[in-house]
N, C-alpha and C positions, 0 to 999 in steps of 0.2 A: 245852180250851184250857189252856195252862200259864201260871200266874201268875208274875210276877217275885218273886224272893226278897225277904223282908223286909229292909229296908236301913236302917241307922242314918244313912246319908247321904241318904236320901230316894230317891224313884223318878222324880222329874221333872227335866227339863232346867232349869237355873237359872244365870243369869249375874249375878255381883256386881261384876265388873270387865270392862273390855275384854279381848279375847283376842288375843295372850297378855297375861296380867296382869303387874303389876310384879315379883312374885316369880319368875314363870316367865322373864321377860326377864333378871332378874339371874342366874338359874341358867344361862341360855343364854350369857351372857357368860362365866361361869366355864368352861363347857363348851369354849369356843374355845381355852382355854389347855392343856387336857389330853386332849381327845378328837380323834382323827384327823378331818381335814376330809373324808376319803373317806366317812365315815358321815354321812348326811343325816337330817333329821327332817322328815317331811311336815307336821307340825303341832306347833310347839315350845311346847306347854304341858306342864308337868312334873306328873306324876300322883303323888298322895299316897295315895289310897285308891280302891277300886272295889267295886261290888256290883251284881249282876244285869247290867243293860245301861247302868249309869251309872258314869262315871269322875269322880272329884273331884280337881281340881288343887290346887297349893300355895296358890293364891289363894282357894280356896273355891268356885270355879265348878264346876257339875255338868254334865258333858258327856254327850250321848247317843251311844253307841257303835254305829255301823253298820258297823264294820270287824272287830271281834273280834280285834284284833291280827293281822290277815290270816288269818282263819279258824282261830284257835287256841282262843280262849275260847268254844267252841261252847256249852258248858253254862252260860255266864255267869261273872261275876266273883264271887270270895269265896263259892263254893258250900260250905255247911256240911259236906257229905259229904266233899268233897275236903280241906277244911281239917283235919277230924278225922283223916283217913287220913294225910296228910302229917305232921301234928304228932306223931302216935303213932310214925311211922316214924323221924322225926328223933330222937326221944327214945330209940329202940331202937338204931339204927345208921344212918349215912349212906352208908357205902361199904365194900365189901370187895374189889371187882372180881369179877364173876361168873366170870371165867376162873381165879380163884385159889380162893376159897371161895364157892360158890354159895348161893342163897337161894330160897325158895318163890315169892315174888311174881313173879320173872322167868318161872318156869314157868307161873304162872297167867295172865300176860299172853299168853304164846304159846298157851295153851289157848283163851283168848278169841279171839285172832286166827284160829285154826284154825276155830273155830265160826262166826265172823261173816263171814269173807271168802267169796266165792262158791264153790260147788262142794262136793260131799260126799266128794271124794277125800282120801286121807291127805295132811296138810300138816305142815310144821315151819316154825319161824321163827327169826330172829336179830334181836336188838334193838340199836339204835344211838342216836345223839344227835340227828341232824338229818335232814331230808328229803334233802338232798344226799348224806349218807352212805348212806342207804337206797338211793337210786338207784344210786350208785357200786357198792355191794355187789351189788345185783341184776344189774348188768352183769357183774361179776366171776363171779358164779355161772353166768349164762347162757353165758358164754364157756367156762368150765371144763367145764360139763356137756355142751355140744355139740361142743367142739373146734373151734369156728368163731370168727371175729373180728369180722365186720361188725355194726354196730348201726344200725338204722333209726329215725330220729326225724322229726319233722314241722315244717313251717313254723309259726311263732308259738309254738313250744314253750318252756316254761321248766322246767328240772330242777335248777337250783342254781348255786352260785358256786365250787365246787372246780374244779380244772383239767379233769377229765373232764366234770363236769356243765356247765361253761361250753361245752365242745365240743358237748354235747347240746342246749344252749339256743340258740334262734334269734336273739334280739335282741342286737345289738351294744352299743348304749349304753343304760344304763351298765354292763352286766354283763360284757362281753367286751373292750371297747375297749382295745387295747395291752397286754393281759394274756397274749397268746400267747407261744410256740406252744402249740397245744392238742393233746390226745390225738387220735390218728388212728383210722382205720377207723370213722368216723361218717358216715352218709349221710342227707341230708335230702330228704324228699319232700313233696308238697302235702297240706295238711290239708283236710278237708271244712269249708268256710266258707260255709254256705248264703246268707248275705246278699250275699256278693261273687261266688261262683262259680255259683250257681244250679243246681248239680248235685244229683241225688238221691244217696242214700247208696251204692248199688251202683256207680253210674257214677264217683263220686268215689274209691271204693276201687279200681276198675279202673284209673283214672289213676295212682294211687300204686303199685299192684302192677306195672303195666307198667314204670314207671320203675325199680322195684327189680330186676325180672327182667332188664331190658336193660342197666342201668348197674352193678349189683352182682352179680347172680346169686343165685338163691334158695339154692343149696347153700353159699354163703359167709356167709349171715346167721345170726348167733347169736341175735339178739333183735330184736323190734319193740317199741319203747318209746313209749307214748302216754298222755297225759292224757285220760281219757274226756270230761271237760269241761275245756278248756284254761283255766288260771288267769290268770297274769300276761299271757299273750298276748291276752286280751280276753274271757274267759268264753265262748269259742266252743263252741257245742253242735253236734257233727257231725250231719249229716242221718241220719235213721233208716236203718239197714241198713249204715252205714259201718263201725262197729265189728264188726258180725257178719261182714261179708265179709272184713275183715282177720283176724279170729280164725280163720275157716275156712281162709284161705290159710296162716296160720302152722301150723295143725295138719297140713295136707296136706304141708307142706314141712319139718317138723321144726324150726320156728323157735319160740323161746320168746316168748310174748306177755306183756309186762310192762305192767301197768296202774299208772300213777303216780296214786294216789288221795290224794296228800299234802294237796291243798287240797279235793278233792271228797268225801273219805271221812268216815265217822262222822256220819251223819245229815244232813250239809250239803245234799245234793241231794234230800232227801225220801226217801231210802233209805239203808241202811247204807253202800252204795257205789254210785257213779254207774254202773258197768257193769251193775248189776242192772236198769237201765231198759231195756236191750236183751237181757238174759238171757245176756250174755257171761260165760264162765268163764275168767279169765286163768290162766296158768301161774304167774305171780308177781305179787303185789300189794305196792306200797310204800306205807307210811303214816307219818304224823307229825302235825304241826299239832294238829287236834282230838283226837288220841288221848289226851293226858294233861292237858288242861285248863290248859295254860300251863307245865307242867314239860317239860324237854327230853327227848323220847323219840321214837324212830322205829322202824319195823319193816319187815322183809322177810319175807313169808309166801309160801310156794310149795309146789308139789308135792314130796312127800317125796323122790322119787327125784332131783329136781334139787338141792334144798337139801342133801341128805345126800351128794351126789357130791363135795362139797368135802372135801379132806383135813383131818385134825385140825390145828387151829391156823390154818387158812386164813381164818377169820372171827373178828372180835373187835374189841376196843378197850377202853381203860382204863375209860371211863365208861359204855359202852353198856349199857342196861338197868339203870341206877342204881336202887337200891332205893326211893329217895324218888319218882323218876319212875314206877317200876313201880306202886307203890300208888296214885299219882295216876291212872294209866291205869285201874286197876281201879275206882276210885271214879267216874271219869268215865263209864265204860261202864255202871256200875250206875245212875248218874243219868240217862243217856240212855234206858235201859230203863224205869226207874221213872216218869219224867216223859213217856214216849212222845214223845221229841223228833223221831223220824222223822215222826210225824203233824204235830207243830207246825211243822216245816220246810215241809211241804206247805201248811199254812194261811198261813204267812208269804209263801211264793212266790205262792200264788194271789192274795193281796191286792196284793202289789207288782206283779205282772204286770197285774192289772186297772187299778191306778192309773196305772202307767207307760204302758200302751196308751192310756188316756184322755188323758193328758198329751201323748202323741205327736201326737194329733189337733190340738192347739192350737199346737204349736211346730214350726218347720220344721227345727230342728237335730237332732232325734232321728231317726236313720235306721233303727235296729233296736232292738227290745226282746227280750231272750232270757234263758235260764237255766232252772234246775230247782231246786225247793225254795227254801231260803234262800240261794241262790247265783244272784243275779239281776243283770243288767247292761243298760245301754243304750249304744248307739254313737252318737257325735256326729259330724255331717257338715256340710259346707257346704250351705246350703239348695239344694234342687233337684238335688243330686248325691249320690254315695257317697264323695266325697273326705273324708278325715279332717279333723276340726275339733278339734285339740288345744287351741287357745286357749279354746274353750268349756269343755272339760273342766277346764282349769286354773282358769277363772273360777268354775265350779260348786263345785269343791272348796274354793276360797278363801272363797266366800260361806257354804257350809255350816260350815266351820271357825270363821269369825268369829261365827257364830250358835250355836255350841255343839253342832254335830253333826259327828261324824267320818264323812267319806266318802272313798273311795279311788278313784284312777284306775288304769287299766291299759291294756293293748293295745300291739301292736307300734308304733303311731303315737301312743300316749298320748292316745287320743281316746275311751276307754271309761270309764264310771263303774260301779264294781262295788259291790254291796250285800251285806254279809256280817254281818247282825246276830246277836248271841247268840240262841240259840233259846229263851231264857227271856224275851225281850223281850215286853212286854205289848201288847195291841192299841192302847192309848192312847199308849204310847211310840212304836210304829210309825207311828201316824197323825201324831203330832207331828213325828217325823223326816221323814216324807214331805212334810209341809206346808212345812218349811224347804227340802227338796230341790226341790220344785216351784217355789218362789219363786226359787231359784237358777237353775233351768233357764230360767224365763221371763225372768229378768234377763239371762242370757247370750244368749238367743235374740232 
């Protein structure tokens, strides 16, 4: 088991004011005068410090974090190894632009990505700032390398907020509504969603493949882009065999298989990457979120012949692979190895699945419990049906937040609660967080 980091702010949830407290409320009023209303806050408490799995707000409340900044602070908050690496790099230099005068840490991150991503084939990488940038560049690479245009994506997918990645994303509100027109040559097919479609993996894949071949044509497809476990769409874990069948089809037809591991990668699913659970070897993997412990960094890692097909100057960006973010990634990866966070993610997942499955027997609003590793969710339904119950999800999040626990909702219909605790969370903290969550569910039910 991995212990929580020693923390000067303590390791327990503690409330000293109502939430949000008076200082947070005052800051939120200030925010309204200077920050775009298009940016929302799920929980408007303003954070001053953090350590391990605990956030401390400006009012002195200690909040238990079951969201990790949406799967970013996988190694926890204020990790000494990361602090030391970032501090030293800031003192040395903060930026030169890798495309102008390069530096070793960028190369080291690419070497780590080549070693960690699935497959033993030759790989190269390019580094960017965000998950959306990584996905967009992966599509660019696939189109150039294949000479084709069509991109296949899936129902419930989320890939980002840029123009192209909005086109790749399934959900309209709030991500796409009235922001078009969107990039073309994007085609959407059904995802394997066992709770709703009841199909086994091969049959669900055959349904998708038939649609691709009849409506698009295999010879026109540059890439098939998929989240091995869908994130924002509802933590949907496809049926066994679905990813394998899709991978076999892409290989047979010269289509680039892109695994979007931005939320599911870096130990989160109980393995370094979620595709490892089915033994699938993608042609390209996109990464971000947990890669650099909170620093903005993303990667596109792929078969060398694909990545190197791009002409000189065809990839890049001013800040991509920034040296501070690069050393943060190296420190994060070392921490994951040293603390065996792959194993810890499995322990967390086993406990949460056990507890949620037990809770499901007591309340009629939990329709499905699913996930892998420390990427666990439950879907809320109208009792006796599979119809979405977004009101219950909203109630549960509100209850948890008011009691000092960060919980996040997701799903195409807003009816899924997702749990993404830092992998350094202690057993005691996890039990405390679940107790609050269970009370919230019973109250909503």
